[in-house]
N, C-alpha and C positions, 0 to 999 in steps of 0.2 A: 245760551249758547246750545249746539247741539250736542245728542248724546244724550248716554254713553254709548255705545259702539263697540257690538261684538263680532272678532272672529271668528267666524262658522271652521268646527275643525275638522271637520269629512269634506273639503269642497277646497281647502286654502293649500296650495296657492291654488290661484283660476284658470292661468294662463302660463305654460313653460317653455323654454326653450324647443325647438324644432328641425331637428338638424338633415329632413328630409326635405322640408319646403324648399325651392327651384325658382328662380327670376332669373329672367337678362338681361343686366343691367345696362340700362343705354348710355354714360356716361364714357362703358370701355366694352361693350360688346362681349362682355363675359359672361357667363353660366352662376349665380353666385348661391350660396345654403344661407337665404336672408335672414331667418332670423334661429339661425345652430347659435350662437353665443351664447346672447339673454334677449329676454322680453322685459320692459318693464315701462312703469310712468305713464298710464294710459288715461286719455281721456275717456268722459262718458257722458252718454244721452239717449234720451228712448223714442223713439222710432216705430210705428206699425205696431204699439204690444208687446216690442223688445226691448232691451238692453245693447247698444252698440258701444265694444269700447275701440278708441281708435290707439295702442301702443306702441311705443317703440321697440322695432327691430334692431339685435347687432347682428353683423356676419360675421366672421373668424376672420376675415379680414385685414391688417395693420399691426400696430406693434399693441401687444398684448396688456394693456392698464387702460385706467377707465379713459375717454376718451378718444381711443384710439383707431377704434374697429368704425364701421361704415352703419350709418343709421335711419330706416328706413319706418314708415309708421303701417301696419298691419291692421287689420279690422275683424273683427270676433264680433258675433251676433249670439246672444241670448233669451230665454226663452223667460228661463227663470230667477237670472241674475248670478245666478251659482254658474253653468253648464254651456259651456260658450264653443259654437264651431265656426269653425279661422278658414278667410277665404286662402286660397294654395301661396295668392302674387302681394304684395304691398301698393296699398291703394296711392297712398303720398312718398315720392323718392327724388335723390338729383334724376337730372334729367339737364335737355337744354335750353330749361328756363330757371334762372337761377343759379349755374351753374356754376360762375364763379362765388357765391356767396354759400353755397350748397354742397363741392366735393373737397376733398373725401370725406370729412367727415360725416355728411350727411343731413335728417332736417330729426331733431329732438322734443323731445317732449310737448306736446299741446294741449289744448286746453279747447274746450267747444259751448258755445254756446246757442242760441237761436236767433232769426231777426227776426220783425214782426212781420217779415212775407213770408217766413219758412226757410229762407236760407240758412246757412250751417258755416259760423262764425267760428275758423281754426287759426287760433296763435299758436305758435311753435319755433324752436331756434333752428337757425340755418347757421352750421354747421362745417366752415370752411377749413379750420385747423388752423388758423388763424384767429380771426377776429367772430364770436358766437352775436349774431344777431337777434333781435325778436320780428317774427317774420307774424303775414298773414296769408292765409285762402280762406276758398269762400268753395260750395257745394249744394247742390239739390240733393244730392240721394247716397252722400256720405263712399261712392266710390270713385266718380270724377269730379276732379278738384282744378282751379285753378290759382293760381300763386301768385299774387299782389305785393310783392320785395317786403325790403322790411320796413318796420310800423314807423320810426322819426326816421324816414326818408330824404321828406319835405320839410323838416325843422331847423331853422337856419343855417340854409346853403347846405346844408347836408353834413351837418357838425357832429349827429349822435353816427356816422355810419364807421368811422372811428372808436367807437366808444363801445364795450361790455355790454350787452342786453340782455333779457329771456325770460320767461315764465308770464307770462301777460294772462291774466287773471281779468275776465272785463266785469263788470257788475251786470246782474242779470234781475230778475221779477222773477217769483215759481206763480205758473201758473199750468194748474196741474201734473203733469206729470215733464210740464220744459221747463227749460231754462231762459229766456227769452230778454236776450238785451235789451235795458232799458233809460232813457235819458233823468238827467236828475239837472235843476236849472240848464235844463233844455239840449244838454251833452252828453253823451254817452262818457262813462269812465272805465277807467282801466289801473288795476293795480299790477305792480312787474317790479322786479329785478332780485337782485341781491350780490352784496351780503347785506340790503338794505332793503327796505319796499317805498318803494316812490309809484308818482302816477300820472296818468296822463291824461287826457280829454278826445275824442271827436268827434265831428259831425256828421262821419258815414259809416265809424264800423272800419272804416281801412286804412285810413292816414289819422296818426297820433303825433298827439303831440301832449311834452313831458309841463309837468306845472314847472316854471322856474321860479328861482330867487331874485330879490333884486343881482346879480351877480351874475346869473346867468346858468347856474349851475340844477339841475334836478332836485327838487326838494327830498323829504325824506319824513315817510312818514310812519315809516316802523323800521328800529333799531333794535341789535341785540342788547342786552343786558346781559351785566356779572353778576354770575351766581344763582343765575336761574338754568330753565331749559333751555332756552333760546342764546346761550351768552357766545356766541361764535357766530352767525351768522340767523337772516332771514330771506324769507323767500317766498314766493305767492304759490301757495293752494290751485284749486280746484276756482272754475266762477265766484264774484263774493257776489252774496243775495242778498237781497233788498227784504230787508223781517220788516215784524210792527214793531218791534227793539231800535232797530239802524242799521246797518250796512254788515251784515259777519262777513268777515275775510277770512278763513282756514288758510294757516302756515305753513310752511315747511320749517324747522330749527336744528340749527344745528347746536350743539355741543361741546364749551371745550374742560377738560381734556381731551375727553373720549372720542370727539368728532363724530357720535351719533347723529343719525339724524332721527328725528322723532313729529308732532304736529301740533303746531298751540291756535287758537283762536283767539281774534279783536274784532271789537265794536269800532263802525266809525259813524260819524254822524248823516243820517239819512238824507241830510239839505245842504252840508259841505264834505264831503266824503272824505274833503283831507285830512278834517280834524279827528284824534283816534279820544275814544270814551272809555273805552276800559278792554283790557286784556287779560286771557287768561295765565294764574302764574303756575299751574303744573299743564304739561302735555296732556292733553286729553286719547292719541295716540304713540305711541313709541313699541320700537322693536323688542318684545318678549319671546315670538317663536324662533324654534332654526331657519324655517326658511327665511328670516328675514335679518340672520345674520353668517349668512353663507351664501357665498358666489363672490361677483365681482368686488363689493365691497363690505367688508368680513364685520367693520364697527358697528354694523347695523343699520336698519333704514328701513322706516315708513313715510314713506318717500308721498304726499296724498293729492293726485288733478283730477280722479273724477269723479264727483257727485250728484247723484240721482234720486230723485222722489217717485219710487214705482211700487207697486201693490200693497199698497199698504205701507211703505218702508224707506229706511231714508238707504242707500247702497253707498259705500265710500270706497273706490278702485285707487289700489297705490300700489308703488313700485316698492320691488321688496331686494334687499344687498343689492341695487343695480343690475338683476338676475328675472327677475318673477314679477307676476302679478300677483298681489293680496285683495281682499273684500273685506271690507267689517260692515254690520250690517246696525240701522237702528228701528226699533219699534217705537211709533210717538201719533198718537189716535190723536184725530182732531183738523184743525183749520192753520197753516201753518203757514198761509198765504199771505204776502201783505196786504191792507185794504185796497189799493188803489187799483189789484187785480180781482177783486171778487165781489166786488159788489150786485148786489143784486140776482146772485150766481145762486144762493145758497151756500151748507156746511161744505168744506173739502173732505173727500172720504182717505184723506192720506195721513197726514200727521200737522200736530196745530204747537206752534211754540208763541204759550203768550208770553204779552210784554214784559210782566212779574214776572215772572220764570225765568225767562231772556236773561233778563235784568242783574236777574239772582245770583241765579248761576256763574255766572262770568265774573259774579265777588267785583260790581260797578263802583261800589262806594269805597272799597279798597285801593283800586285801579284810577279812580280819582283823583284819591291822597296823591297817587305816587304821579301822574298827570299833572298834576298842579307843581308838585315837588320837580321834578325837571323837565318844566316848558319851556326852561330856555334852552334847553338842547335836544329840544324833542326833535327838532328838526339839523342838527348839526351835535349827533353822538359821537361817542369814541368808531374812530374807522379802526374796523379789525382787515389786518395782509387778505391782498387780493391773490398779489402775484401773477402768476402763469393762471392757464386755464386746470388745471389738474389743484389750485389753491383751494379751490370750489368744485362741490360734483358738477359733473356736467347733467 
């Protein structure tokens, strides 16, 4: 298990709304205060010795409710991981490309990894206020992006295009300060979805195919548990990580009856990424601070989406109350990389997750008993109502 993470008091929240920022929207040729209402749910990546955040920014247009505004992605950079300088205009936004999928709701909730050749692969949600769709974009510099459309567009004659999808966490390996998309069994893997985690594979990181059961339905690899902190729903967090203990998935968790959002951790088999081996019994981060309970979502939110190793620490970036960006930090000395990524390169200078510690901290013995007890229903747990888009957090 990664952690414990601490929330630095003097710097949080690290990004807040800015009513002074202006941008000319290409969809209607109007000047908008594009990050005036909310700034939250960031992806994170380390580049050129700096932390970069791609954060969701909402303007104040539309209905005054969650999902009722237009979202764009801003870019911020930091030398220390705490103090960020922002670009004055967004780097990803609704335009003529993909307009039918992204207008008027916009582009939301990014996650990011690198490919082996240094291309940045971004998953994000397209929101046209009809159907949310998980989509892909690529960039070489984090500023200029090429949109590739919905992730599942080529599957089954487009059968997933009318199905809600979001929150794509691609599996990556840790290489210094980089998270690089990595193949397992010859394929790339991605955890995605809400209220259950599902899984998909790809040959090229752009076109994805969900793993399906015999009836042609995408299988569920992680679901809500009555009586736990994740009793309402689960949703993919930052990119999944290949570690010596297995595949570590940080996931967002909704709880009933409070509908508070916290986050948990799950461990999947590195030889079979669909097989759950262990999961945490309690949240490793949850709303405890005022900025995590004030804003659009007052029930409280610590919505994790960005996780990077940087300068000897792990930095976890998350959305607070659908309104701001927070950071939590974990110090852990030693070598945290998967053996396949650091053979012959000596000891890493950033952090170590040793196999026994990772397993013990996840409580794997208890979890394995639970997995065996629930084996018959692991891919068919109780469904939680999804209803309209507002039934689950955008």
